[in-house]
Backbone bond lengths (Angstrom), bond angles and torsions (degrees), N, CA, C in turn:
res aa  C-N    CA-C-N  psi(-1)  N-CA   C-N-CA  omega(-1)  CA-C   N-CA-C  phi
1 M - - - 1.454 - - 1.537 108.44 -
2 P 1.342 118.46 127.85 1.463 120.75 -178.00 1.527 111.46 -63.60
3 K 1.295 114.18 146.40 1.458 120.41 179.50 1.522 109.93 -82.49
4 L 1.333 115.06 156.78 1.462 120.90 177.77 1.524 110.45 -57.12
5 A 1.324 116.54 -40.67 1.466 119.88 -179.65 1.528 111.15 -61.21
6 D 1.342 116.80 -35.43 1.466 120.36 177.91 1.526 110.72 -65.23
7 H 1.350 116.24 -43.06 1.472 120.22 177.93 1.526 110.66 -62.75
8 Q 1.313 115.83 -42.11 1.465 119.58 -179.69 1.522 110.77 -65.72
9 A 1.320 116.99 -40.50 1.471 120.11 178.42 1.526 110.47 -65.49
10 A 1.327 116.72 -41.31 1.467 120.24 178.17 1.525 110.56 -65.03
11 A 1.321 116.32 -39.56 1.467 120.11 178.19 1.519 110.24 -64.20
12 R 1.315 116.51 -43.04 1.473 120.48 179.49 1.531 110.19 -63.90
13 H 1.331 116.23 -38.71 1.467 120.77 178.04 1.537 109.97 -63.43
14 A 1.332 116.59 -44.74 1.469 120.24 178.58 1.525 110.54 -62.69
15 L 1.332 116.32 -40.56 1.464 119.66 178.05 1.523 110.57 -63.25
16 D 1.325 116.99 -45.67 1.468 120.05 178.90 1.527 110.86 -59.05
17 A 1.330 116.42 -40.16 1.470 120.09 177.12 1.525 109.95 -63.60
18 G 1.325 116.54 -40.99 1.464 120.53 178.37 1.515 112.28 -63.20
19 L 1.315 116.18 -42.58 1.470 119.75 179.10 1.524 110.97 -65.63
20 A 1.336 116.84 -37.60 1.470 120.48 177.28 1.528 110.25 -65.36
21 E 1.323 116.56 -41.77 1.475 120.12 177.52 1.527 110.26 -62.67
22 A 1.325 116.53 -41.97 1.474 120.00 179.44 1.522 110.31 -62.59
23 A 1.330 116.42 -42.54 1.466 120.47 179.94 1.525 111.46 -64.36
24 S 1.328 116.52 -26.21 1.465 121.33 178.76 1.519 112.43 -90.65
25 G 1.329 116.39 2.84 1.456 120.42 177.61 1.517 114.74 82.63
26 R 1.314 117.08 11.66 1.469 120.54 179.58 1.535 108.95 -98.07
27 R 1.327 114.40 78.93 1.462 122.59 -172.73 1.527 112.66 -60.33
28 A 1.323 117.80 -47.92 1.469 120.76 -177.18 1.529 111.22 -60.02
29 E 1.325 116.54 -43.50 1.467 120.13 178.23 1.523 110.66 -67.04
30 A 1.327 116.53 -38.63 1.465 120.40 178.34 1.523 110.43 -60.56
31 I 1.311 115.89 -45.11 1.469 120.63 179.82 1.526 110.42 -63.40
32 R 1.320 116.84 -43.12 1.471 120.61 179.59 1.527 110.92 -59.19
33 H 1.324 117.21 -46.04 1.470 121.11 179.85 1.528 111.37 -65.67
34 C 1.320 116.84 -41.10 1.474 119.81 -179.17 1.527 111.44 -67.11
35 H 1.333 117.27 -38.52 1.477 120.29 174.40 1.529 110.07 -61.77
36 A 1.321 116.46 -43.02 1.467 120.29 179.17 1.527 110.23 -61.47
37 A 1.317 116.72 -42.57 1.466 120.69 178.72 1.523 110.83 -60.59
38 L 1.308 116.34 -42.62 1.465 120.97 -178.92 1.533 111.14 -68.05
39 R 1.329 117.28 -36.51 1.471 119.70 176.25 1.533 110.74 -64.92
40 M 1.325 116.61 -38.23 1.468 120.22 -179.72 1.520 112.08 -72.00
41 D 1.330 116.09 -35.99 1.466 120.61 -179.20 1.526 108.72 -141.00
42 P 1.330 117.09 90.19 1.469 120.66 -177.53 1.531 114.38 -59.97
43 K 1.326 116.88 -14.59 1.467 119.71 179.91 1.527 112.68 -92.91
44 L 1.312 117.59 2.81 1.460 121.80 -176.94 1.531 109.65 -77.28
45 S 1.321 115.38 89.11 1.470 120.30 -174.64 1.525 112.29 -63.26
46 A 1.316 118.17 -28.29 1.464 120.08 178.95 1.531 110.91 -63.74
47 A 1.334 117.37 -32.16 1.472 120.24 177.03 1.526 109.76 -69.19
48 R 1.330 116.56 -40.62 1.474 120.32 176.08 1.530 110.29 -60.50
49 D 1.330 115.16 -45.97 1.467 119.63 -179.55 1.523 111.05 -61.57
50 A 1.327 116.73 -41.91 1.469 120.14 -179.62 1.525 110.43 -64.27
51 L 1.331 117.12 -43.58 1.469 119.99 178.85 1.522 111.09 -63.80
52 R 1.322 116.31 -39.01 1.471 119.89 176.83 1.532 109.54 -63.34
53 D 1.334 116.43 -46.93 1.469 120.60 -179.45 1.531 111.91 -62.81
54 L 1.317 117.01 -31.02 1.464 121.34 179.21 1.529 112.34 -80.28
55 G 1.326 116.95 -1.34 1.462 121.08 178.03 1.517 114.08 80.65
56 E 1.331 116.76 15.48 1.464 120.11 -175.71 1.528 111.93 -68.42
57 I 1.320 117.80 -37.46 1.468 119.57 178.93 1.522 109.64 -64.26
58 S 1.317 116.89 -46.99 1.470 120.51 179.40 1.521 111.27 -59.42
59 R 1.322 116.32 -41.88 1.465 120.33 179.41 1.524 110.92 -62.66
60 L 1.321 116.41 -45.37 1.468 120.20 -178.71 1.526 111.72 -66.33
61 V 1.335 116.72 -40.96 1.467 119.77 178.56 1.526 109.79 -64.83
62 S 1.325 117.39 -41.98 1.471 120.38 177.31 1.522 110.95 -61.95
63 E 1.322 116.12 -40.82 1.468 120.88 177.40 1.536 110.25 -62.87
64 G 1.325 116.41 -43.45 1.465 120.52 177.73 1.512 112.10 -63.91
65 D 1.327 116.28 -42.62 1.467 120.31 179.47 1.528 111.23 -63.27
66 A 1.330 116.36 -41.12 1.472 119.88 179.27 1.531 110.39 -64.38
67 A 1.318 117.12 -43.50 1.470 120.49 177.79 1.526 110.43 -64.73
68 N 1.315 116.14 -37.33 1.466 121.58 177.78 1.530 110.16 -60.68
69 R 1.326 116.60 -46.86 1.474 120.36 179.39 1.531 111.66 -61.77
70 R 1.332 116.59 -32.57 1.474 121.17 178.47 1.531 111.62 -84.12
71 R 1.338 115.95 -1.42 1.465 122.83 -178.96 1.532 111.36 63.17
72 Q 1.313 115.70 32.25 1.461 122.25 175.98 1.530 107.11 -97.20
73 W 1.327 113.90 79.76 1.467 120.84 -169.34 1.520 114.46 -61.97
74 P 1.332 120.72 -42.42 1.469 118.57 179.24 1.534 112.36 -61.46
75 E 1.341 116.03 -40.69 1.466 119.71 179.60 1.528 110.55 -66.93
76 A 1.325 116.55 -40.66 1.465 120.08 178.25 1.522 110.03 -62.59
77 A 1.320 116.70 -46.70 1.466 120.52 -179.28 1.525 111.10 -60.92
78 R 1.330 116.91 -41.92 1.466 120.58 -179.98 1.524 111.14 -61.08
79 A 1.333 116.81 -47.05 1.467 120.24 -178.48 1.526 110.86 -64.92
80 Y 1.337 116.58 -43.92 1.467 119.35 178.89 1.530 110.90 -63.65
81 A 1.335 117.05 -40.75 1.467 120.25 179.17 1.526 110.70 -62.10
82 Q 1.329 116.73 -39.28 1.466 119.64 178.69 1.526 110.91 -66.26
83 A 1.328 117.00 -39.57 1.469 119.76 177.37 1.524 110.25 -64.31
84 L 1.328 116.59 -41.04 1.466 120.71 -179.52 1.523 112.10 -69.89
85 A 1.324 117.17 -27.17 1.463 119.68 175.53 1.524 110.56 -65.90
86 I 1.324 116.05 -29.20 1.462 120.57 177.66 1.523 110.14 -81.60
87 D 1.326 116.48 -46.16 1.471 120.38 -178.84 1.527 109.77 -135.31
88 P 1.331 116.78 92.67 1.465 120.15 -177.39 1.526 114.44 -73.78
89 E 1.306 118.32 2.28 1.466 121.49 -179.91 1.525 112.88 -90.96
90 L 1.309 119.09 0.46 1.467 123.09 -174.69 1.529 110.86 -79.46
91 A 1.331 116.28 86.87 1.466 121.27 -175.07 1.527 112.44 -56.57
92 A 1.320 117.58 -45.10 1.469 120.29 -177.75 1.528 111.42 -63.28
93 I 1.318 117.18 -31.83 1.464 120.15 179.22 1.527 110.39 -76.33
94 W 1.323 117.52 -32.16 1.468 119.49 172.52 1.525 109.93 -60.05
95 V 1.335 117.27 -39.00 1.470 120.77 178.34 1.528 109.79 -63.98
96 Q 1.332 117.22 -48.04 1.463 120.28 179.92 1.531 111.27 -62.70
97 Y 1.309 115.90 -39.27 1.465 121.19 176.40 1.533 109.32 -60.74
98 G 1.330 116.21 -43.99 1.461 120.71 177.12 1.514 112.36 -59.37
99 H 1.341 116.54 -42.63 1.473 120.01 177.95 1.534 110.79 -59.71
100 A 1.331 115.94 -47.06 1.469 119.82 -177.92 1.530 110.91 -63.20
101 L 1.315 116.65 -38.19 1.464 120.23 177.60 1.527 111.11 -68.29
102 K 1.336 116.00 -42.72 1.471 120.43 -179.77 1.523 110.33 -60.75
103 E 1.315 117.14 -42.16 1.464 120.95 -179.29 1.526 112.30 -64.59
104 Q 1.328 116.92 -22.35 1.467 121.12 176.78 1.525 111.88 -89.29
105 G 1.330 116.05 -1.00 1.462 119.72 -178.27 1.514 113.60 82.37
106 L 1.318 117.50 11.49 1.468 122.43 179.62 1.529 108.23 -90.00
107 L 1.327 115.44 70.57 1.460 121.09 -168.30 1.523 113.46 -69.43
108 D 1.322 118.77 -37.65 1.467 119.86 177.57 1.524 110.58 -62.20
109 A 1.326 115.78 -46.89 1.466 120.35 179.96 1.524 110.76 -65.31
110 A 1.329 117.13 -38.48 1.465 120.55 178.64 1.520 110.47 -63.38
111 E 1.328 116.53 -43.62 1.468 118.83 179.13 1.525 110.87 -62.12
112 T 1.321 116.45 -41.62 1.466 120.01 177.31 1.529 110.40 -60.04
113 A 1.320 117.10 -43.22 1.469 120.70 179.38 1.526 110.75 -62.96
114 Y 1.331 117.65 -45.92 1.467 120.53 179.43 1.530 110.94 -61.88
115 R 1.310 116.64 -43.68 1.474 119.06 -178.70 1.532 111.02 -69.33
116 T 1.317 116.73 -31.99 1.464 119.71 174.52 1.524 109.61 -65.47
117 A 1.326 116.80 -42.11 1.472 120.76 176.93 1.514 110.41 -58.01
118 L 1.316 115.81 -43.75 1.460 120.95 -179.79 1.525 110.66 -57.51
119 G 1.320 116.49 -40.18 1.457 121.19 179.70 1.517 114.27 -70.40
120 H 1.330 117.55 -19.06 1.467 120.92 -178.21 1.527 113.22 -102.09
121 M 1.322 117.29 -2.70 1.464 119.70 -179.49 1.528 110.02 -71.23
122 P 1.334 117.10 131.56 1.465 119.72 179.00 1.530 112.15 -69.32
123 Q 1.315 116.26 -24.20 1.466 120.95 176.83 1.523 107.50 -144.32
124 P 1.326 117.35 160.10 1.473 119.57 -178.37 1.527 111.86 -55.40
125 D 1.322 115.12 143.44 1.458 121.26 -177.41 1.523 109.01 -134.17
126 G 1.315 116.20 116.43 1.456 121.15 -178.29 1.509 113.41 -66.22
127 D 1.336 117.54 -33.63 1.464 119.96 -176.20 1.523 112.07 -61.66
128 I 1.321 117.58 -37.64 1.463 118.70 179.96 1.531 109.95 -65.00
129 H 1.338 116.50 -42.37 1.470 119.25 176.86 1.528 110.34 -61.33
130 L 1.334 116.51 -39.44 1.465 120.92 177.96 1.529 110.36 -61.10
131 Q 1.328 116.60 -46.17 1.466 120.67 -179.52 1.532 111.23 -64.05
132 I 1.325 116.46 -40.15 1.467 120.01 176.55 1.526 109.50 -62.59
133 G 1.335 116.43 -40.97 1.463 120.12 177.27 1.515 111.96 -59.97
134 H 1.328 116.89 -45.85 1.469 120.53 178.68 1.537 110.48 -60.00
135 L 1.314 115.63 -44.08 1.457 119.91 -179.08 1.530 111.03 -63.68
136 L 1.328 116.84 -44.79 1.463 120.20 179.41 1.524 111.09 -64.49
137 K 1.329 116.43 -35.93 1.466 120.12 176.68 1.530 109.88 -63.50
138 L 1.327 116.98 -42.60 1.468 120.93 176.91 1.529 111.63 -58.18
139 R 1.309 115.91 -34.39 1.463 121.15 -179.04 1.527 112.24 -82.43
140 G 1.345 116.59 -2.48 1.457 120.32 -179.12 1.514 113.94 79.41
141 M 1.313 116.80 14.70 1.468 122.02 -179.05 1.529 108.71 -95.27
142 L 1.325 115.99 70.45 1.461 120.89 -170.64 1.524 114.33 -65.74
143 P 1.327 121.48 -41.66 1.470 118.61 177.34 1.535 112.05 -61.02
144 E 1.328 116.23 -40.26 1.467 120.19 178.95 1.528 110.75 -69.12
145 A 1.336 116.39 -37.93 1.467 120.39 177.09 1.523 109.69 -62.07
146 R 1.331 116.14 -44.16 1.472 120.56 178.55 1.531 110.21 -57.15
147 E 1.327 117.20 -44.38 1.468 120.81 179.15 1.529 110.97 -61.40
148 A 1.318 116.79 -39.66 1.468 120.12 178.71 1.525 110.68 -66.23
149 Y 1.339 117.50 -41.38 1.466 120.21 177.72 1.525 110.58 -64.65
150 L 1.324 116.80 -39.07 1.469 119.70 177.02 1.527 110.62 -65.53
151 A 1.328 116.97 -37.64 1.471 120.13 176.31 1.523 110.23 -63.11
152 C 1.332 116.82 -38.77 1.465 121.07 176.04 1.521 109.83 -59.32
153 L 1.330 115.86 -48.01 1.470 119.71 -179.32 1.525 111.67 -66.82
154 G 1.317 117.43 -26.73 1.459 120.41 175.91 1.518 112.11 -65.51
155 V 1.317 116.31 -30.51 1.467 122.00 178.76 1.521 110.81 -92.48
156 D 1.322 116.21 -39.06 1.466 123.03 -176.01 1.532 108.43 -131.42
157 P 1.344 117.19 81.85 1.468 121.12 -173.04 1.524 114.80 -59.33
158 D 1.315 118.33 -20.18 1.462 121.17 -177.98 1.527 113.21 -100.43
159 N 1.310 118.04 10.29 1.463 120.21 -177.19 1.529 109.81 -63.32
160 P 1.345 117.02 112.59 1.465 119.51 -175.09 1.530 113.24 -67.83
161 H 1.316 117.21 -30.05 1.468 120.53 -178.57 1.529 110.71 -69.69
162 A 1.332 115.76 -45.37 1.467 119.27 178.52 1.526 110.53 -65.65
163 K 1.337 116.61 -39.85 1.470 119.69 177.51 1.522 110.58 -60.35
164 R 1.320 116.12 -43.86 1.463 121.04 -179.23 1.534 110.82 -64.37
165 E 1.317 117.45 -41.51 1.469 120.69 179.90 1.530 111.20 -65.15
166 I 1.329 116.62 -44.01 1.473 120.32 178.77 1.522 109.58 -63.22
167 A 1.330 116.15 -44.87 1.467 120.15 179.94 1.530 110.66 -61.06
168 A 1.330 116.86 -41.58 1.466 120.31 179.29 1.527 110.52 -62.92
169 M 1.320 116.10 -37.98 1.462 119.50 178.53 1.526 111.63 -67.02
170 L 1.327 115.17 -29.53 1.467 120.25 179.31 1.521 111.99 -91.62
171 G 1.332 116.45 -2.63 1.459 120.68 179.90 1.512 113.44 73.97
172 R 1.334 116.29 31.52 1.467 121.13 -179.72 1.512 110.02 -119.23
173 R 1.339 114.81 164.54 1.469 121.61 175.09 1.520 108.84 -99.11
174 V 1.311 115.56 145.94 1.462 121.63 173.83 1.507 107.08 -110.76
175 S 1.326 115.63 132.34 1.478 118.10 -179.83 1.498 110.92 -87.99
């Protein structure tokens, strides 16, 4: 069984090859090597930095957004997941990933993505609470959905969607 040090050395070698390819203007090969390095050693931050510098995150997010607009949820989820594998701190992409998963009926995974987004937000965000509320409502978890909608209103008191959902739960109309 290979040792951790062997994997790390192989990852570093792949990264060095990627950086050499990038310096030679061979972007596609550089990206391939950097992805390989990251797969071998997910903690290799230099590989993440190289992929970011090569524009790979932007490319993947754009690919995910395009698939999202076409309602091609598996393709959108794949692209967003690849971007998040490079930079797991991208809260907005966790939300988009959650949407793509939810549209495929993968509700457990979508909830995990939304809650992960919540943990990466630099400041409170009502939309994530709203999305969690919608997801919980889909699952028939109405008390939990209500709490999520109330959390949304706690951050964004004028959110018309959360107001409408709460009113519907109470059997009232919102003007």
